[in-house]
N, C-alpha and C positions, 0 to 999 in steps of 0.2 A: 491487598484488600483492606487490611486494618488501617492503613494510612488514608485510604479514600473515606472510610467510615469516620475517622477522626476529623478529617477535613470537613465532612458533611456536618458534624456536630459543631465545629467552629463556625461554619457559615450560619447555621441556625442560631447560634449564640449571638453573633454579631447582628443578625437581623432582629433578634429579640431586643437587644439593647437599643437599637434605633427605634423600634416600636414603642418601647417604654417611654421614650422622650417625645413621642408624638403628642398632638393635642387631642387625639381621639381616644375615648375611653374603651372602645372596642379593640384598638391596637394595644392599649395597656393590658387588657385582659388576655389578648393573644400572647403578649410578651410574658406575662406571669405564667400562663399555661406552659409555654415553651421552657421557661426556667425550671418548672417542676418536672417536666419530661427529661430535661438534661440532667437534673440532679439524680434521677433514677438510673442513669447510665454512667454515673460517676464523674460528671463534668464539674470540676470544683469552681470554675469561674462564675458559675451561676449562683453560688451560695451567697455572695455579698449582695447580689441583686435581689434574691429572695428576701434577704434581711431588709433591704431598702423598701421593697414592695410592702411587706408586712408592717414596717415602721410607719410608712406614709400612706398606706391604703391605696397603693398603685396597682390596679388590676385585681384587687382582692379587698376583703374587709380588713381594716386596721387591726392588728393583733400584736401588742407589745410583747407578750410571752413568746410567740413564735419569732418575732424580730430579735429578741434577746438570744434565743436559742441559735439562730443562724449567725448572728454577730459573734457569739461565743465560739462557734465552730470555725468561722473564718479567722478568728484570733488564734485558736489552737493550731490551725494549719499554717499560720504565718501569712495569711492572705489579706489581712486587715488593712484596707485603705478605702473603705466604703464611706460615702457621704450620703445622707447627713450622719454625722457622728451621733450615736445614741446618747441620750442623757440619763439613761437608767442604769448605768454601771457604777 
């Protein structure tokens, strides 16, 4: 059961990544919302994408404070390889 749930989260994550890079602002919004939902269940892969979204205003309002917070978390967890690299550190 837990493996199926984990696979479902991974599927949603990969789908959200594809949506984030689409040309549609509605798809970017869906991607951002999915990343937020996945964060609530502990999916760490979405953290760098939330940082990117806040940094660039993808699917949300641009917010450098939140971007910095998420980038800092990804660094602390050893997950940092997000682009674009923030210039506020």
